[in-house]
N, C-alpha and C positions, 0 to 999 in steps of 0.2 A: 576628478582626481581619484585614483584608486589607492585604497589603503591596504597594505599587506594583511593577510590573514594572521591571526594570533599564532604564536608558536605552539600553542596547546590545542589547536583545532583538532577535532576528533578524526581519527584515522580508522577506527574500527566500527563495525556495524552497531555494536552495543552502545557506542557513544552517540550515534546519529539517529538510531531508530526511535520511533514513537512506541512507548510502552503502554499506551492506552489503546488496546486492541478491541475493535468492535466485532463481536461475534454474533452471528445469527444462525437460525436453523434453516434447514432446506425447505421448510414449508412457508417461510416468510414470502409474501408477495414482493414483486419488484418495487411497488409503491412503498410498502413498509420499509424495505431495505433502503430505498432512496431517501425516505424521510429520516431514518436513523443516521445515515451517512451525512446528510445535510446538517442535521442538528449537531453532530459531533465534528463537522468540518473535516471529514476524511474522504479519501477517494476510493477506499476499498473496505470490504468486510470479510472477515474470515468466516467461512461456512463450516460449522461443525455438524457432521452427520454420523452419529454413533451407529446407525443401522448399516450404513455403507462402509463404516470403519475408516473414515478418512477425514482429511482436512482439505477444504477447497477455498477458493477465493472468488469473490464477486466484486467486480470493479464498476466504476461509473461508466466506463466504456461499454461493458456488458449490458447495462441498463439502457444506455443511449442506443445501442444497436437494436435492442428489442423494440424500443419505442419507434425507432426509425423504420422498422419493418411493419409498423402498424399494429403490433401486438398490444393487448390490454394489460397495463401494468398491475391492475387489480386481479387479473386472472393468472398471470404468469408467475410461477414460483421461482425462488432463488435457485433451487435445485436444477431447474431446466437450463439455467444460464451460468452455472458455476463452473469454473475451470478446476478440474480435479487432478490434472497432471501438473501439479504445482512444483516449482523449483523453490526449495527452501534455503534460507541462509542460516548460518550459525553466528552467534554473537561475536565470535572471535575472528570472523572474516574481516579482511580489510575492505575499505570502501571501494578500492579498485576492483577487488574480486566481485563485490556486489554489482558495481557498474558494468563489469564485463559480462556477468550472468544476465543482467537486464538487456544489454545490447545484443548479446547472442540469442536470447529468447524472444526479443521483441516485446517486452512488457515493462511496466513502470513501477511495479510493487513486488517486494519479496516478503513472504512471511518468514519471520525469524523463529526458529525452533530451538529450545533448550531443554534437553531431556525428553524430547518427543512432544513437548507442549508449546503452543504458540505463546511467545513472550513479547513479541513486538512485530512491527511492520516497518520496513525501510523503503522509502520511495525515492524516485529520481530527485524530487524536490529536497528531501533530506540531504542527499549527497551534494547537490548543488549548494545548499545552504552552508555545508561544511567546507566546500572547496572554493566558493566564491569569496572574494575579499569583502570586508565590511563596506557598506555603502557610506560614502562620505557625505556630510551634510551639504545641502545646497548652499551656494554662496549667496550672501545677502546682496540685494540690489540697491 
């Protein structure tokens, strides 16, 4: 049985995003990044590189691709696997705008910037959680 979503379900990125943003430096190894991502139960880390003057993103998929190629996660740096051509979301974007950007770009995470600073990350999972109806309890047998 499906239960309709509450009338107050979030419709903006600021209402759905995670405000706990894992940030790492470009010199972190992939193993260090993976350990931090696992401990915080997140699928992406924001890579801050003040020398390169930008914000990048490292995802679990980036780490998986590197390991799948046989690269050493203790020797590979986050910088070598960071996506630097990042599409950013604004807190006032609708979830539809965020989902459209993800679909068009073929990625699952958007870094949310407010005043040029990363203030959150919104993922496909966050959007689905907002759009999907609440799970009904299993019937007793």
